[in-house]
TORKE-638765 format. One record per residue (C-alpha): residue number from 1; residue in three letters; chain; z negated, y, x. Coordinates in nm, 2 decimals, always signed. Each point is the difference from the previous one (the first is absolute). Last residue first. Layout:
BEGIN
<pos=NUM code=Ala unit=A w=Z v=Y u=X>;
...
END
This chain:
BEGIN
<pos=242 code=Ile unit=A w=-10.79 v=+13.66 u=+8.24>;
<pos=241 code=Phe unit=A w=-0.31 v=-0.02 u=+0.21>;
<pos=240 code=Lys unit=A w=-0.26 v=+0.28 u=-0.01>;
<pos=239 code=Ile unit=A w=-0.15 v=+0.15 u=+0.32>;
<pos=238 code=Arg unit=A w=-0.26 v=+0.28 u=-0.02>;
<pos=237 code=Leu unit=A w=+0.04 v=+0.14 u=+0.35>;
<pos=236 code=Leu unit=A w=+0.28 v=-0.08 u=+0.24>;
<pos=235 code=Lys unit=A w=-0.04 v=+0.10 u=+0.34>;
<pos=234 code=Thr unit=A w=+0.23 v=+0.19 u=+0.24>;
<pos=233 code=Glu unit=A w=-0.10 v=+0.02 u=+0.38>;
<pos=232 code=Asn unit=A w=+0.01 v=+0.26 u=+0.28>;
<pos=231 code=Val unit=A w=-0.12 v=-0.17 u=+0.35>;
<pos=230 code=Gly unit=A w=-0.28 v=+0.17 u=+0.18>;
<pos=229 code=Gln unit=A w=-0.25 v=-0.29 u=-0.02>;
<pos=228 code=Tyr unit=A w=+0.06 v=-0.02 u=-0.37>;
<pos=227 code=Glu unit=A w=+0.14 v=+0.29 u=-0.22>;
<pos=226 code=Ser unit=A w=+0.04 v=+0.07 u=-0.36>;
<pos=225 code=His unit=A w=+0.26 v=+0.10 u=-0.26>;
<pos=224 code=Lys unit=A w=-0.06 v=-0.14 u=-0.35>;
<pos=223 code=Ile unit=A w=+0.28 v=-0.09 u=-0.25>;
<pos=222 code=Thr unit=A w=-0.08 v=-0.11 u=-0.35>;
<pos=221 code=Ala unit=A w=+0.11 v=-0.33 u=-0.13>;
<pos=220 code=Lys unit=A w=+0.27 v=-0.19 u=-0.21>;
<pos=219 code=Val unit=A w=+0.09 v=-0.33 u=+0.11>;
<pos=218 code=Thr unit=A w=+0.31 v=-0.22 u=+0.05>;
<pos=217 code=Leu unit=A w=-0.07 v=-0.31 u=+0.23>;
<pos=216 code=Lys unit=A w=+0.22 v=-0.22 u=+0.23>;
<pos=215 code=Asp unit=A w=-0.21 v=-0.27 u=+0.19>;
<pos=214 code=Gly unit=A w=+0.09 v=-0.06 u=+0.35>;
<pos=213 code=Val unit=A w=-0.38 v=-0.04 u=+0.09>;
<pos=212 code=Glu unit=A w=-0.20 v=-0.15 u=-0.27>;
<pos=211 code=Val unit=A w=-0.16 v=+0.17 u=-0.31>;
<pos=210 code=Gly unit=A w=-0.33 v=-0.08 u=-0.19>;
<pos=209 code=Phe unit=A w=-0.06 v=+0.39 u=-0.04>;
<pos=208 code=Gly unit=A w=-0.37 v=+0.02 u=+0.14>;
<pos=207 code=Asn unit=A w=-0.16 v=+0.32 u=-0.10>;
<pos=206 code=Ser unit=A w=-0.30 v=+0.13 u=+0.21>;
<pos=205 code=Gly unit=A w=+0.20 v=+0.28 u=+0.18>;
<pos=204 code=Met unit=A w=+0.28 v=+0.09 u=+0.25>;
<pos=203 code=Tyr unit=A w=+0.37 v=+0.03 u=-0.12>;
<pos=202 code=Lys unit=A w=+0.26 v=+0.09 u=+0.25>;
<pos=201 code=Val unit=A w=+0.36 v=+0.14 u=+0.00>;
<pos=200 code=Ile unit=A w=+0.28 v=-0.05 u=+0.29>;
<pos=199 code=Lys unit=A w=+0.32 v=+0.14 u=-0.05>;
<pos=198 code=Lys unit=A w=+0.30 v=-0.26 u=+0.07>;
<pos=197 code=Asp unit=A w=+0.26 v=+0.16 u=-0.21>;
<pos=196 code=His unit=A w=-0.07 v=-0.29 u=-0.28>;
<pos=195 code=Thr unit=A w=-0.35 v=+0.07 u=+0.01>;
<pos=194 code=Tyr unit=A w=-0.29 v=-0.15 u=+0.21>;
<pos=193 code=Phe unit=A w=-0.33 v=-0.12 u=-0.07>;
<pos=192 code=Glu unit=A w=-0.30 v=-0.06 u=+0.18>;
<pos=191 code=Tyr unit=A w=-0.30 v=-0.14 u=-0.18>;
<pos=190 code=Val unit=A w=-0.40 v=+0.05 u=+0.12>;
<pos=189 code=Asn unit=A w=-0.26 v=-0.15 u=-0.19>;
<pos=188 code=Thr unit=A w=-0.36 v=+0.13 u=+0.05>;
<pos=187 code=Thr unit=A w=-0.30 v=-0.27 u=-0.04>;
<pos=186 code=Gly unit=A w=-0.34 v=+0.17 u=-0.07>;
<pos=185 code=Tyr unit=A w=-0.10 v=+0.35 u=+0.03>;
<pos=184 code=Arg unit=A w=-0.21 v=-0.05 u=+0.35>;
<pos=183 code=Gly unit=A w=+0.31 v=-0.18 u=+0.14>;
<pos=182 code=Ser unit=A w=+0.24 v=-0.30 u=-0.05>;
<pos=181 code=Phe unit=A w=+0.35 v=+0.00 u=+0.10>;
<pos=180 code=Ser unit=A w=+0.33 v=-0.11 u=-0.17>;
<pos=179 code=Phe unit=A w=+0.34 v=-0.06 u=+0.08>;
<pos=178 code=Met unit=A w=+0.36 v=+0.06 u=-0.11>;
<pos=177 code=Asn unit=A w=+0.37 v=+0.03 u=+0.15>;
<pos=176 code=Gly unit=A w=+0.35 v=+0.10 u=-0.11>;
<pos=175 code=Val unit=A w=-0.02 v=-0.04 u=-0.38>;
<pos=174 code=Thr unit=A w=+0.34 v=+0.15 u=-0.13>;
<pos=173 code=Leu unit=A w=+0.01 v=+0.30 u=-0.22>;
<pos=172 code=Asn unit=A w=+0.18 v=+0.16 u=-0.28>;
<pos=171 code=Leu unit=A w=-0.16 v=+0.33 u=-0.09>;
<pos=170 code=Glu unit=A w=-0.11 v=+0.21 u=-0.30>;
<pos=169 code=Val unit=A w=-0.14 v=+0.32 u=+0.11>;
<pos=168 code=Lys unit=A w=-0.31 v=+0.24 u=-0.11>;
<pos=167 code=Glu unit=A w=-0.01 v=+0.27 u=+0.31>;
<pos=166 code=Gly unit=A w=-0.35 v=+0.12 u=+0.12>;
<pos=165 code=Asn unit=A w=+0.13 v=+0.02 u=+0.36>;
<pos=164 code=Glu unit=A w=+0.41 v=+0.03 u=-0.04>;
<pos=163 code=Phe unit=A w=+0.21 v=-0.28 u=+0.11>;
<pos=162 code=His unit=A w=-0.06 v=-0.19 u=+0.33>;
<pos=161 code=His unit=A w=-0.26 v=+0.12 u=+0.27>;
<pos=160 code=Gly unit=A w=+0.03 v=-0.22 u=+0.30>;
<pos=159 code=Ser unit=A w=+0.12 v=-0.36 u=+0.09>;
<pos=158 code=Val unit=A w=+0.35 v=-0.11 u=+0.04>;
<pos=157 code=Leu unit=A w=+0.10 v=-0.37 u=+0.01>;
<pos=156 code=Ser unit=A w=+0.28 v=-0.07 u=+0.27>;
<pos=155 code=Asp unit=A w=-0.25 v=-0.16 u=+0.23>;
<pos=154 code=Gln unit=A w=-0.09 v=-0.23 u=-0.24>;
<pos=153 code=Phe unit=A w=+0.38 v=-0.09 u=-0.05>;
<pos=152 code=Lys unit=A w=+0.04 v=-0.05 u=+0.37>;
<pos=151 code=Ile unit=A w=-0.31 v=-0.21 u=+0.01>;
<pos=150 code=Ala unit=A w=+0.11 v=-0.23 u=-0.30>;
<pos=149 code=Lys unit=A w=+0.36 v=-0.04 u=+0.18>;
<pos=148 code=Ile unit=A w=-0.17 v=-0.09 u=+0.33>;
<pos=147 code=Arg unit=A w=-0.21 v=-0.25 u=-0.17>;
<pos=146 code=Lys unit=A w=+0.31 v=-0.16 u=-0.18>;
<pos=145 code=Lys unit=A w=+0.18 v=-0.01 u=+0.33>;
<pos=144 code=Thr unit=A w=-0.30 v=-0.20 u=+0.14>;
<pos=143 code=Arg unit=A w=-0.19 v=+0.19 u=+0.27>;
<pos=142 code=Met unit=A w=-0.05 v=-0.01 u=+0.38>;
<pos=141 code=Ser unit=A w=-0.20 v=+0.32 u=+0.08>;
<pos=140 code=Gly unit=A w=+0.07 v=+0.31 u=+0.23>;
<pos=139 code=Lys unit=A w=+0.13 v=+0.20 u=-0.26>;
<pos=138 code=Tyr unit=A w=+0.24 v=-0.26 u=-0.12>;
<pos=137 code=Leu unit=A w=+0.08 v=-0.33 u=+0.20>;
<pos=136 code=Lys unit=A w=+0.20 v=-0.23 u=-0.23>;
<pos=135 code=Tyr unit=A w=-0.11 v=-0.34 u=-0.15>;
<pos=134 code=Gly unit=A w=+0.24 v=-0.24 u=-0.12>;
<pos=133 code=Phe unit=A w=-0.17 v=-0.32 u=+0.14>;
<pos=132 code=Ser unit=A w=+0.24 v=-0.02 u=+0.28>;
<pos=131 code=Thr unit=A w=-0.12 v=+0.36 u=+0.07>;
<pos=130 code=Leu unit=A w=-0.37 v=-0.13 u=+0.02>;
<pos=129 code=Arg unit=A w=+0.09 v=-0.23 u=+0.28>;
<pos=128 code=Asn unit=A w=+0.19 v=+0.26 u=+0.19>;
<pos=127 code=Arg unit=A w=-0.30 v=+0.24 u=-0.03>;
<pos=126 code=Val unit=A w=-0.21 v=-0.26 u=+0.11>;
<pos=125 code=Asn unit=A w=+0.22 v=-0.04 u=+0.33>;
<pos=124 code=Asp unit=A w=+0.00 v=+0.37 u=+0.05>;
<pos=123 code=Lys unit=A w=-0.40 v=-0.01 u=-0.02>;
<pos=122 code=Arg unit=A w=+0.00 v=-0.25 u=+0.27>;
<pos=121 code=Lys unit=A w=+0.23 v=+0.20 u=+0.23>;
<pos=120 code=Gly unit=A w=-0.26 v=+0.27 u=+0.00>;
<pos=119 code=Gly unit=A w=-0.27 v=+0.06 u=-0.25>;
<pos=118 code=Thr unit=A w=-0.25 v=-0.21 u=-0.21>;
<pos=117 code=Glu unit=A w=-0.26 v=+0.06 u=-0.29>;
<pos=116 code=Asn unit=A w=+0.23 v=+0.16 u=-0.25>;
<pos=115 code=Tyr unit=A w=+0.27 v=-0.26 u=+0.02>;
<pos=114 code=Phe unit=A w=-0.28 v=-0.29 u=-0.02>;
<pos=113 code=Trp unit=A w=-0.09 v=+0.14 u=-0.35>;
<pos=112 code=Leu unit=A w=+0.36 v=+0.00 u=-0.12>;
<pos=111 code=Leu unit=A w=+0.05 v=-0.35 u=+0.15>;
<pos=110 code=Tyr unit=A w=-0.31 v=-0.11 u=-0.15>;
<pos=109 code=Glu unit=A w=+0.11 v=+0.11 u=-0.35>;
<pos=108 code=Glu unit=A w=+0.35 v=-0.16 u=+0.07>;
<pos=107 code=Asp unit=A w=-0.15 v=-0.36 u=+0.09>;
<pos=106 code=Glu unit=A w=+0.31 v=-0.19 u=+0.06>;
<pos=105 code=Cys unit=A w=-0.05 v=+0.00 u=+0.37>;
<pos=104 code=Glu unit=A w=+0.29 v=-0.19 u=+0.22>;
<pos=103 code=Asp unit=A w=+0.14 v=+0.30 u=+0.17>;
<pos=102 code=Ile unit=A w=-0.34 v=+0.11 u=+0.12>;
<pos=101 code=Lys unit=A w=-0.02 v=-0.31 u=+0.22>;
<pos=100 code=Met unit=A w=-0.37 v=-0.14 u=-0.06>;
<pos=99 code=Gly unit=A w=-0.25 v=+0.05 u=+0.27>;
<pos=98 code=Arg unit=A w=-0.27 v=+0.18 u=-0.23>;
<pos=97 code=Tyr unit=A w=+0.09 v=-0.05 u=-0.35>;
<pos=96 code=Lys unit=A w=-0.37 v=+0.09 u=-0.11>;
<pos=95 code=Gly unit=A w=-0.01 v=+0.31 u=+0.19>;
<pos=94 code=Phe unit=A w=+0.09 v=+0.07 u=+0.37>;
<pos=93 code=Asp unit=A w=+0.29 v=-0.04 u=+0.23>;
<pos=92 code=Phe unit=A w=+0.28 v=-0.06 u=-0.25>;
<pos=91 code=Glu unit=A w=+0.30 v=-0.15 u=+0.18>;
<pos=90 code=Tyr unit=A w=+0.35 v=+0.15 u=+0.09>;
<pos=89 code=Asp unit=A w=-0.16 v=+0.25 u=+0.26>;
<pos=88 code=Phe unit=A w=-0.14 v=-0.30 u=+0.19>;
<pos=87 code=Tyr unit=A w=-0.36 v=-0.10 u=-0.01>;
<pos=86 code=Val unit=A w=-0.25 v=-0.07 u=+0.31>;
<pos=85 code=Gln unit=A w=+0.08 v=+0.31 u=+0.20>;
<pos=84 code=Phe unit=A w=-0.28 v=-0.01 u=+0.26>;
<pos=83 code=Asn unit=A w=-0.28 v=+0.28 u=+0.00>;
<pos=82 code=Asn unit=A w=-0.26 v=-0.28 u=+0.00>;
<pos=81 code=Asp unit=A w=-0.12 v=+0.07 u=+0.35>;
<pos=80 code=Thr unit=A w=-0.32 v=-0.15 u=+0.07>;
<pos=79 code=Thr unit=A w=-0.26 v=+0.10 u=+0.28>;
<pos=78 code=Thr unit=A w=-0.26 v=-0.23 u=+0.16>;
<pos=77 code=Trp unit=A w=-0.29 v=+0.09 u=+0.25>;
<pos=76 code=Ser unit=A w=-0.17 v=-0.16 u=+0.32>;
<pos=75 code=Arg unit=A w=-0.24 v=+0.23 u=+0.18>;
<pos=74 code=Ser unit=A w=+0.03 v=+0.21 u=+0.36>;
<pos=73 code=Val unit=A w=+0.21 v=+0.28 u=-0.11>;
<pos=72 code=Gly unit=A w=+0.12 v=+0.30 u=+0.18>;
<pos=71 code=Lys unit=A w=+0.33 v=-0.10 u=+0.08>;
<pos=70 code=Leu unit=A w=+0.12 v=-0.32 u=-0.18>;
<pos=69 code=Asp unit=A w=+0.32 v=+0.16 u=-0.16>;
<pos=68 code=Glu unit=A w=+0.13 v=+0.13 u=+0.35>;
<pos=67 code=Asn unit=A w=+0.03 v=-0.36 u=+0.12>;
<pos=66 code=Leu unit=A w=-0.01 v=+0.01 u=+0.38>;
<pos=65 code=Glu unit=A w=+0.30 v=-0.18 u=+0.15>;
<pos=64 code=Pro unit=A w=+0.01 v=-0.35 u=+0.01>;
<pos=63 code=Ala unit=A w=-0.16 v=-0.26 u=+0.25>;
<pos=62 code=Lys unit=A w=+0.19 v=-0.30 u=+0.10>;
<pos=61 code=Ile unit=A w=-0.13 v=-0.30 u=-0.17>;
<pos=60 code=Gly unit=A w=-0.26 v=-0.27 u=+0.06>;
<pos=59 code=Thr unit=A w=-0.23 v=+0.14 u=-0.23>;
<pos=58 code=Leu unit=A w=-0.34 v=+0.05 u=+0.22>;
<pos=57 code=Glu unit=A w=+0.13 v=+0.04 u=+0.34>;
<pos=56 code=Thr unit=A w=+0.29 v=+0.22 u=-0.12>;
<pos=55 code=Phe unit=A w=-0.22 v=+0.24 u=-0.18>;
<pos=54 code=Arg unit=A w=-0.22 v=-0.01 u=+0.29>;
<pos=53 code=Asn unit=A w=+0.29 v=+0.14 u=+0.21>;
<pos=52 code=Lys unit=A w=+0.07 v=+0.23 u=-0.25>;
<pos=51 code=Ala unit=A w=-0.34 v=+0.15 u=-0.01>;
<pos=50 code=Lys unit=A w=-0.02 v=+0.03 u=+0.38>;
<pos=49 code=Glu unit=A w=+0.32 v=+0.21 u=-0.02>;
<pos=48 code=Leu unit=A w=-0.15 v=+0.22 u=-0.30>;
<pos=47 code=Asn unit=A w=-0.33 v=+0.05 u=+0.19>;
<pos=46 code=Thr unit=A w=-0.31 v=+0.01 u=-0.23>;
<pos=45 code=Ser unit=A w=+0.02 v=-0.35 u=-0.05>;
<pos=44 code=Leu unit=A w=+0.07 v=-0.29 u=-0.25>;
<pos=43 code=Asn unit=A w=-0.24 v=+0.06 u=-0.30>;
<pos=42 code=Gln unit=A w=+0.00 v=-0.27 u=-0.26>;
<pos=41 code=Tyr unit=A w=+0.17 v=-0.17 u=-0.30>;
<pos=40 code=Tyr unit=A w=+0.10 v=+0.25 u=-0.27>;
<pos=39 code=Thr unit=A w=+0.20 v=-0.12 u=-0.28>;
<pos=38 code=Arg unit=A w=+0.29 v=+0.22 u=-0.17>;
<pos=37 code=Ile unit=A w=+0.12 v=-0.16 u=-0.31>;
<pos=36 code=Ile unit=A w=+0.33 v=+0.15 u=-0.15>;
<pos=35 code=Lys unit=A w=+0.07 v=-0.09 u=-0.35>;
<pos=34 code=Glu unit=A w=+0.35 v=+0.05 u=-0.12>;
<pos=33 code=Gly unit=A w=+0.17 v=+0.08 u=-0.34>;
<pos=32 code=Ser unit=A w=+0.17 v=-0.11 u=-0.32>;
<pos=31 code=Lys unit=A w=+0.22 v=-0.30 u=+0.15>;
<pos=30 code=Arg unit=A w=+0.15 v=-0.19 u=-0.32>;
<pos=29 code=His unit=A w=-0.07 v=-0.35 u=-0.10>;
<pos=28 code=Gln unit=A w=+0.21 v=-0.09 u=-0.29>;
<pos=27 code=Gly unit=A w=-0.12 v=-0.14 u=-0.33>;
<pos=26 code=Asn unit=A w=+0.12 v=+0.28 u=-0.19>;
<pos=25 code=Val unit=A w=-0.16 v=+0.23 u=+0.25>;
<pos=24 code=Thr unit=A w=-0.31 v=-0.15 u=+0.19>;
<pos=23 code=Val unit=A w=-0.16 v=+0.25 u=+0.25>;
<pos=22 code=Tyr unit=A w=-0.02 v=-0.05 u=+0.37>;
<pos=21 code=Leu unit=A w=-0.21 v=+0.15 u=+0.31>;
<pos=20 code=Asp unit=A w=+0.14 v=-0.06 u=+0.35>;
<pos=19 code=Glu unit=A w=-0.25 v=-0.03 u=+0.26>;
<pos=18 code=Cys unit=A w=-0.02 v=+0.18 u=+0.34>;
<pos=17 code=Thr unit=A w=-0.22 v=-0.08 u=+0.30>;
<pos=16 code=Val unit=A w=-0.15 v=+0.22 u=+0.25>;
<pos=15 code=Asp unit=A w=-0.25 v=-0.16 u=+0.26>;
<pos=14 code=Trp unit=A w=-0.18 v=+0.22 u=+0.21>;
<pos=13 code=Leu unit=A w=-0.14 v=+0.07 u=+0.36>;
<pos=12 code=Thr unit=A w=-0.16 v=+0.32 u=+0.08>;
<pos=11 code=Tyr unit=A w=+0.04 v=+0.27 u=+0.27>;
<pos=10 code=Phe unit=A w=-0.37 v=+0.14 u=+0.05>;
<pos=9 code=Lys unit=A w=-0.11 v=+0.37 u=+0.01>;
<pos=8 code=Asn unit=A w=+0.09 v=+0.14 u=-0.36>;
<pos=7 code=Ala unit=A w=+0.14 v=-0.29 u=-0.14>;
<pos=6 code=Tyr unit=A w=+0.34 v=-0.10 u=+0.12>;
<pos=5 code=Gly unit=A w=+0.22 v=-0.28 u=-0.13>;
<pos=4 code=Ile unit=A w=+0.19 v=-0.28 u=+0.14>;
<pos=3 code=Ala unit=A w=+0.19 v=-0.25 u=-0.21>;
<pos=2 code=Lys unit=A w=+0.03 v=-0.35 u=-0.06>;
<pos=1 code=Met unit=A w=+0.24 v=-0.12 u=-0.29>;
END
């Protein structure tokens, strides 16, 4: 489309065209944006009425009003607008399943990841899909009933100073967690146990006990009260398994 601009002194002749941009989604071409090409041709006149008459002589069409976007420039340029909605709210808009309908996805791990990365109506649709697999919203995240039960149980455990410092005890324990780390003195093993009334007690040292999470044990040990990062802890020393 021919247009009239203004560059400081002269009114100018332009051609402005728009090209639609597309992406392919599941074999379908969808409009993703527009490219606007502004091509400068020549000066027309320093007088607007004369410029319009010259425009009509050159193009054979009635002169339009001054194009405000073409003020102050006398060289061609192109702009691209990619802010078009390509994907519907019921589709994934990024990731390996981009373009797939959310309610057709069977990949629970991907759905959980995508749930934390998206928002709005699309997030609601992902939540509905996870709900169909038995997930529930708990503390801002979608989790299985089993995981929710485990979190609730973990939250119910009580840390702090239990028993008397230096007391020799015999305890029935369940293994709750265990890990190890390497330091300047070698490998340190950390075991977290809990009692029948949900008190947390720990062992930290070089010994490895060959146990698994969930194992139930009876031990004799000596109590030591300690503190880590401002949290009171109860440690077990000189553990003996019964």
